[in-house]
C-alpha positions in Angstrom: 120.0 148.7 118.7 118.2 145.7 120.1 116.3 145.2 116.8 119.6 145.4 114.9 121.1 142.8 117.3 118.3 140.5 116.4 119.5 140.6 112.8 117.3 143.3 111.3 118.4 146.3 109.3 117.3 149.5 111.1 117.5 153.0 109.8 117.0 155.8 112.4 116.3 159.3 111.0 116.8 162.0 113.6 117.9 165.6 113.9 121.6 166.6 113.7 123.5 167.2 116.9 126.7 169.3 117.4 129.8 167.2 117.1 127.9 164.1 115.9 128.4 162.7 112.3 125.6 163.1 109.8 125.8 159.3 109.0 126.8 156.6 111.5 126.8 152.8 111.1 126.8 150.4 114.1 126.4 146.8 112.8 123.1 146.8 110.9 121.9 150.0 112.7 122.1 153.1 110.4 121.8 156.5 112.0 120.9 159.4 109.7 121.2 162.9 111.3 119.3 165.6 109.3 120.3 169.2 109.5 117.6 171.9 109.4 119.1 174.8 107.4 116.2 177.3 107.7 115.1 179.4 110.7 111.6 179.1 112.3 109.8 181.7 114.4 108.5 179.2 117.0 108.9 175.7 118.2 105.8 174.4 116.6 106.6 175.9 113.2 110.2 174.5 113.5 108.7 171.0 114.0 106.7 171.3 110.8 109.8 172.6 109.1 112.0 169.7 110.1 109.4 167.3 109.0 109.9 168.6 105.5 113.6 167.8 105.6 112.8 164.4 107.1 110.5 163.6 104.2 113.3 164.3 101.7 115.7 162.1 103.6 113.2 159.2 103.7 112.9 159.5 100.0 116.6 159.5 99.4 117.1 156.5 101.7 114.2 154.6 99.9 116.0 155.2 96.6 119.4 154.1 98.0 118.3 151.1 100.1 114.8 150.3 98.8 111.6 150.9 100.6 111.4 149.8 104.3 109.2 147.0 105.5 107.7 149.2 108.1 107.8 152.9 109.3 107.8 153.7 113.0 107.2 157.2 114.4 107.1 158.4 118.0 104.5 160.9 119.3 103.2 163.8 117.2 106.6 165.3 116.3 107.1 163.3 113.1 103.5 162.6 112.1 103.6 164.6 108.9 106.8 163.0 107.6 105.6 159.5 108.7 102.2 159.8 107.0 103.7 161.2 103.8 106.3 158.4 103.7 103.6 155.8 104.3 101.6 156.9 101.3 104.6 157.6 99.1 106.3 154.2 99.7 103.1 152.2 100.4 104.4 150.6 103.5 102.7 150.1 107.0 103.0 152.8 109.6 103.4 152.1 113.4 103.1 154.9 116.0 104.3 154.9 119.6 102.7 157.2 122.2 104.9 158.2 125.1 102.5 160.9 126.2 99.6 163.0 124.8 99.1 166.7 124.5 96.1 166.7 126.7 98.1 165.3 129.6 101.2 167.4 129.0 99.1 170.6 128.9 96.7 169.6 131.7 93.9 170.1 129.2 94.7 173.8 129.0 93.3 175.1 125.6 95.6 176.8 123.2 95.9 177.0 119.4 99.2 175.1 119.6 97.7 172.3 121.7 94.8 172.0 119.4 97.2 171.6 116.5 99.2 169.0 118.4 96.1 167.0 119.3 95.1 167.1 115.6 98.4 165.7 114.6 98.1 163.0 117.3 94.7 162.0 116.0 96.0 162.0 112.4 98.9 159.8 113.3 96.7 157.4 115.2 94.3 157.2 112.3 96.9 156.5 109.7 98.9 154.0 111.8 98.1 150.3 111.2 99.2 149.6 114.8 99.8 151.8 117.9 102.2 151.1 120.8 101.4 152.7 124.2 104.2 152.7 126.8 102.0 152.0 129.7 98.4 150.9 130.6 97.6 154.5 131.6 99.0 155.7 128.2 96.9 153.1 126.4 93.7 154.3 128.2 94.6 157.9 127.1 94.9 156.8 123.5 91.6 154.8 123.6 89.5 157.5 125.3 91.1 160.7 124.0 91.8 159.7 120.4 88.9 157.2 120.1 91.2 154.6 118.8 89.9 151.0 118.4 91.2 148.9 121.2 92.5 146.0 119.0 94.8 148.5 117.3 96.7 149.4 120.4 99.5 147.3 122.0 101.0 148.1 125.4 104.8 147.7 125.3 106.8 149.4 128.1 110.1 151.3 127.6 113.2 149.5 128.6 116.5 149.9 130.3 119.9 148.3 129.9 120.8 146.9 133.3 124.4 146.2 132.3 124.9 150.0 132.0 124.5 150.2 135.8 127.0 147.4 136.6 130.7 147.8 137.1 132.7 149.8 139.7 131.7 153.3 140.6 133.8 155.7 142.8 130.8 156.7 145.0 132.9 159.0 147.2 134.2 161.0 144.2 130.7 161.1 142.6 129.1 162.3 145.8 131.7 164.9 146.4 131.0 166.2 142.9 127.5 167.0 144.0 128.6 168.4 147.4 127.5 165.4 149.4 129.8 165.0 152.3 131.2 161.9 154.0 128.5 160.2 156.1 125.6 162.2 154.5 122.5 160.6 153.0 122.1 161.5 149.3 118.5 162.1 148.1 118.3 162.2 144.3 115.7 163.4 141.9 116.1 163.4 138.1 114.3 165.0 135.3 113.4 168.1 133.4 112.7 171.0 135.7 109.1 171.6 134.7 105.9 171.8 136.8 104.9 168.2 135.8 107.9 166.7 137.5 106.8 168.0 141.0 110.3 169.0 142.2 108.7 171.9 144.1 106.8 169.4 146.2 110.1 167.5 147.0 111.8 170.8 148.0 108.9 171.7 150.2 109.2 168.2 151.8 112.9 168.6 152.4 112.8 170.7 155.6 110.8 167.8 157.3 113.3 165.3 156.0 116.2 167.4 157.3 114.7 167.5 160.8 114.4 163.7 160.9 117.6 163.0 158.9 119.9 166.1 159.4 122.8 164.4 157.8 121.1 164.4 154.4 121.6 166.4 151.1 119.2 166.9 148.2 120.6 166.5 144.7 118.3 167.6 141.8 119.7 166.4 138.4 118.5 168.1 135.3 117.7 171.4 133.8 114.7 173.4 132.5 112.8 176.6 132.6 111.7 176.1 136.2 115.2 176.1 137.7 115.2 179.7 138.9 111.8 179.2 140.6 112.9 175.9 142.3 116.1 177.6 143.6 113.9 180.4 145.0 111.6 177.8 146.7 114.7 176.2 148.2 115.7 179.7 149.6 112.2 180.2 151.0 112.3 176.8 152.7 115.8 177.5 154.1 117.3 174.4 152.4 119.2 176.1 149.5 122.6 175.5 151.1 121.9 171.8 151.4 120.4 171.4 147.9 122.5 170.8 144.8 121.2 171.7 141.3 123.5 169.9 139.0 122.1 171.1 135.7 122.4 168.8 132.7 124.8 165.9 133.2 126.1 163.1 130.9 124.8 159.6 130.8 127.9 158.4 132.6 127.5 160.9 135.3 123.8 160.0 135.7 124.8 156.4 136.3 127.3 157.5 138.9 124.8 159.8 140.6 122.1 157.0 140.8 124.5 154.3 142.0 125.8 156.7 144.7 122.4 157.7 146.0 120.7 156.5 149.2 117.2 157.0 147.8 115.7 158.3 144.5 112.5 160.3 144.7 110.2 160.7 141.6 107.5 163.2 142.8 105.8 163.7 139.4 102.3 165.1 138.9 102.2 163.6 135.5 104.3 160.7 134.2 103.1 158.6 131.3 105.8 156.0 131.9 108.7 156.9 134.3 111.9 155.6 132.9 113.9 157.1 135.9 112.1 154.6 138.2 113.5 151.7 136.1 117.0 153.2 136.1 116.9 153.6 139.9 115.9 150.0 140.2 118.7 148.9 137.8 121.1 151.0 139.9 120.0 149.1 143.1 118.6 152.2 144.8 115.3 152.3 146.8 112.5 154.4 145.4 109.8 156.9 146.4 107.3 157.6 143.5 104.1 159.4 143.0 101.0 157.2 142.4 100.4 158.5 138.9 100.4 157.3 135.3 103.0 154.7 134.4 104.8 155.0 137.8 102.1 153.2 139.7 102.3 150.4 137.2 106.1 150.0 137.6 106.2 150.1 141.4 104.4 147.7 143.7 103.9 149.8 146.9 106.0 148.7 149.8 107.4 145.8 147.7 109.9 147.4 145.4 109.3 151.0 146.2 107.0 153.3 148.2 104.1 155.1 146.5 102.8 158.4 147.7 99.9 160.6 146.5 101.0 163.4 144.1 101.0 167.0 145.3 101.7 165.9 148.8 105.0 167.1 150.4 104.1 165.6 153.7 103.7 162.1 152.2 107.0 162.5 150.2 108.8 163.4 153.4 107.3 160.5 155.4 108.2 157.9 152.8 111.7 159.3 152.3 112.4 159.4 156.0 111.2 155.7 156.3 113.8 154.6 153.7 116.6 156.7 155.1 115.9 155.5 158.6 115.4 151.8 158.0 118.4 150.0 156.4 116.5 146.7 156.2 113.6 148.3 154.4 115.9 150.2 152.0 117.9 147.0 151.2 114.7 144.9 150.6 113.1 147.5 148.3 116.4 147.9 146.3 116.9 144.1 145.9 113.3 143.5 144.7 113.6 146.5 142.3 116.8 145.0 140.8 115.0 141.7 140.2 112.0 143.4 138.7 113.9 145.5 136.2 115.3 142.4 134.5 111.9 142.0 132.8 112.2 145.4 131.2 115.1 144.4 128.9 115.6 145.8 125.4 115.6 142.3 124.0 112.1 141.6 125.3 110.8 144.9 124.1 112.4 144.4 120.6 110.8 141.0 120.2 107.3 142.3 121.2 107.8 145.3 118.8 108.6 142.9 116.0 105.3 141.2 116.6 103.5 144.6 116.2 105.4 145.2 112.9 104.4 141.9 111.5 100.7 142.5 112.5 100.9 146.0 110.9 102.1 144.5 107.7 99.1 142.0 107.7 96.6 144.8 108.4 97.8 147.3 105.9 95.9 147.2 102.6 96.3 149.6 99.6 93.6 149.8 96.9 
């Protein structure tokens, strides 16, 4: 949207979604949703299958609108379609890395991981320029994929601070998540997977409850680890004071963040950490793990508190500090709100345009 608002014609090709139109136009932003009409026996085979449908749609759009000036793909999921379109249309390819398979899988070998790493390398080789969303992600691309350093540009993800402005009925929002009047709301947001470290937060919560008995833990999101996390909450005797919201809408997420007293991001692996920026935009103090992109976003004790990963005791100590010290909480939140202004979509769009222009200069066809 930010690229379109700068006067560029942008075509986004994505998968269809129930209830969403196949074609949508917002100013000069075109959204093309592609249905996949054939079954697949596994996730990885389904990815390769939908790339086939994406290739066809790219060809149709090139015939209708003319070839694009640049193609932009994200992570390994659309590498086959992106590389095929690059050679078919003879236009430059840009690839953004939000994470790598080695980090996601903790270097656990499997045939699927080997395939994904192969696609990551293929995309990085074929791309004229690469965007990494953090310094940590850039180092992963350079070392893991052996990419030349002058090919990689570090450009962060962005947030829209305006989304977090305006009135919010905090009392109603908190009541929705079973947070009573006068209680402190501790919020964590993300997919319920081992990488997110929510089990460490739940194990930290008994100590937090002893220090701040008027608190409630709200875990926003869903995933395959939910049953296990609920079991851990039972074992730690905090299930009755922990709310698992499941999936919620964007609007409800804004309300949840704006209504929180502290947001905790206890990740074991986080290539960027967009929830940290969203918490800052919402004006809420942060506790984050000192990993990946999170440690680049947060300046410890300046606009958030960093803790070592896999450390429930450290999570508890930092959370208690914020909940027990109004002056500290207010200072961290205010500095976070100021910092997040530099992560605007307009700034990111302008830097991305620079990468596109350089990709066009670098691309040569014999």
